[in-house]
N, C-alpha and C positions, 0 to 999 in steps of 0.2 A: 424351394421345392419341399413339399410336405411328405411325411411318411404315409399318412392315412388321413382321410377327411374327418374321421372321428376325433383324431388328435387335434386337428385344427379347430373343430367345433366345441370340444369339451375340455381342452387344455390350453392351447395357444391363445385363442381369443378371450376366454374367461380370465386368464391371468392379466392380460392387458387391460380389460375392462375394469376388473377389480382395482387395479392400481390407479386408473384414471378416476374412478369414483371415490376411492379413499383419498386421493389428492384433493379433490374438490371439497369433500367433507372436512378434511383437515384445514383447508383454507378458511372456510366459514367458521369453524370452531375457534381457530386462532384469532380471527377478527373479533369474535364475541368475547374471548378471554382478554384480549388486549384493551378493548374499549376505545375511548377517544384518545387520539395521540396527544402526548404531553408536550407542552411548550418548552422550548430550550431555555436553559438558565442563561440569562444575558451575561452575567459576570464570568461564568465558566466558558462560554463561547468566546468572550473577549480574550481570555487567556490563550485559548487555542489559536484564534485568528492572529493574535500578535506574533506568536511563534511562527505561524505559516507565513506571515508577511515578511519576517526577517529571513526565512529560508528562501522565499521567492526573490528577495532583494539580492541575496548572495548568489543565487543561481542565474538570475537574468539581469544583473546590474549593468551588463555591457550595453543594454539597449537604452540606457539613460546617459545624458551628459554627465561629466565628472562632477560639476557643481551640484546637480540634482542628486546624484548618488551619495556624495559626501553629506548633503543636508539630511537625507533620509537615514543614513548610517549613524550620524551623530545624534539625531533625534531618538532613534530606537535604542541606541546604546545608553543614552541618559535615562530613557524611560524604563529600561530593564534594570538599571542600577538602582533607581529610586523606588521601583515596585509600583509604577503607575498602573499597570495592567493587572495587578494581582487581585484575586477575588476577595481576599482578606488582607488587612494590614500586615506589614512585615513582622510585627511582634506576635501576631496571632496565627501566622501561617505555619503551623507546626503539624507534623503527622499525628493523627489520632491513634491512641493506644488500642482501643477496642473498635474494630470496624463494625461490629454488629450493633453498636449504639448509633451509627449514622443511618438515618431513615432513607436517605437517597441510595446508599449502598445496599441496604436490605431490599429496597424496592427493585433495584437493578438485578439482584440475585434472584428474586422471585420471578421476574419477567423471563430471565434466562432459563429457570427451571421449567416454567410453563412451556416455552418453546422446545426445550429438550424432551419433555414428556410427550408432546404432540408429535415429535419426530421419531422417538424410539418405539413407543407403543404400537403405532400402526405398522411400522416396518417389521417389528418382531412378530406380530400376529400373522402378517402375510408370509414371511419366511417359514414360520411353523406350519402354516396351511399348505404351502408348496411342498415342504419336506415330507409332510404326513401323507398327502394324497398323490403327489406327482413325483416322488423320489425315483430317480433313475430313468425318467422319460427323456426320449430324444425327440425334439419337436420339429425342427426345421433345418434345412441345409442352405447355407449362404451361396449366392450365385457367383461368387468370385473366389479365387484361390487365396490362401493365407499361409503364412509360415508356421513352423512348429511352435513358435513362441506364444501363439494365441491359443494353444490347446488347453492350457490350464485356466484361461479366462472364459472360454466358450463351452467347456465340458466339465463344469463343476458338478460333483456328485456322481460322476461316471468314471470308474477306475478301470480303464482299458487303454492299451497302447496301440491297438490296431485300427481304431476308428479314425476316419479322415478328420482333419482339423475343421473343416467347414460345417460339421454338424454341431448343433447348439442344444444343450440340455435345458431342462425346465428351470433349474436354479440360475443358470447363466442368462436365460431369457428374462428372469426377474431383474437381474442386475442391469441388463441392457435397457429394460424399460425404466428402471430407476434413474439412469443417467440420460436417457433419450427422450423422455416424455415432457421435458421442460418447455419445448416449443409448443406442444399441445396445450399445456396448462396456460401458457401465455396467450394462445389463441382463444381459449375459452374464458379465462378469468381476467385477462389483461396484464399489463406490465406491473411489476411490484407485488405479485401475488405471494401468498404464504404457503403455497404447495411445493416450493422448491426445498427439498430436504437437504441437498448439498450446501445450499447457501446458509441454512440454519446451522449446519455443522461447522462451517467456517466462522459464523458469527459467535458460536459458543467459545471458540478459542480466543476471541478478542472481546469477550463479554466484560462490560464495565469500562471500556476504554473510550467511549464516546464522550464528547464534551457535554452533551445534554443528558447523559445517563447518570451522572453523579460525579464523585471525585475521581480524578485521574489516578490510575494505579501504576506503580513501578513494577520492575521485573519480579520482585519478591512478594507482590500482592499487597503491599502497603501503600497508602496515599503518598504521592510525590510532594516534595517541598518545591513548590513552583518558583520560589525566589531563587533557589539554587539552579533550577532549570533555566531561568531567565539570565542568570549570571553566566552560565555556560554558553548560552546563545550570544550574549554580549561579547564574550571572548572570540567566538567564531566571526562575529561582525568586525571586530577589531583586526582580525587577521585577513579579512577579505580585501583584495586589491581590485581596483577598477581598471578595466581595459575597454576603452571606448570602441564600440562596434563599428563605427564609421571611419576609423583611422585607415588612411591609405585606401579608401574605397574605390577611388578612381583607378589606382594601380591594380587593385585586385580585379576590377571589372575588365581592364585591358588584358590582364593575364588570362582571365577566364575565357575570353574570346580570341586568344592567340595573337593579340596585337603587341604584346611584350613577353619576353622570356620569363619563366618562373624564377630564375635566379635573381631577378630584381627584388622580389619579396624576401628572399632569403638574405640578401645583403642588407635590406632595411631592418629586418628583424635582428640581425647580428649587431648592427650599429646601435639599435635601441637597447639591446641587452648590455652592450659594452658601456653605453652612457649611464644606464641605470646602476650598473655595478660600480662605476666610478663615482657617481653621486653618493651611493650608499657608503662607500669606503671613505669619502670625504666627510660625510656627516658623522661617521663613527670615529674619525680621528680626533685627538684632543685639541683644544684651542691653542695650546702652546706650540704644538707641532705645526698647525696651520699658520700661526704668526711667524714662526721661524722660516717656513717655506716661502711666505710672502716677502719677508725681509731678504732672503737669499735671491729671489727673483728681482727685487728692486736694486740690490747691489750689482747684480750681473748686468742689468740695464744701464746703470751709471757707468760701469767700466766700458761697455761698448760705446757709449756716447763719448 
């Protein structure tokens, strides 16, 4: 519900149209500034994909037979230790002292600054325009009830406690359009458009982290020593244990459809844990203790005979 047709014609619709037009212009200006997309660096992509392959193996290794899992595990562990997937040899893979001397890093920073400028400048101009011309305007009333928690979000710029929560101010209408026009931009410009301001804000927080964007950065902003990263992933692989996903699949299927009680699976898991702990304790025992135990069992057998 509108307060006045004049507010609809001169405030509500113009704000929405201006934001749509600015988003379209911003998309085409961003396309012109970015130019042709750059090809991914093959060696940097290989480093990232190798880490992803190891993580996938640890997470979904239960879908592979044990022999296939162990083969992949040993191959990746050996490759990580030798530095097979490194972009540079092990002796040269050192963090660079001055990041600004790296052309890839400088180019990544410039691309991020362009996106940031194309995001901040239009939004700042629109917010200033709304605050200057339409400050304190109440534009529309929502047709459904809301709780008091939405008052600060829907009535920005209006300092009153008596107004109903369903009324929307001009500044709040701007923010609603900022978050809600993404589907309109997708309909007009197609998927992957550059008019999504929120997506660029999220991309700025992870700027320079892509494999094709340049050197991978650590938490301190310095290039990572990828050999150390690979060695850490090798340790994770060494600690990964295989559990075949098709073990007792017949019993699990019968339990699922109520043909057998669930206690059957519990008993089998208990026996498996007991056998694994016994084998682990036996493997950790010293050889002398094992030989003494075997000799005691043989003497006991002779006495019984």
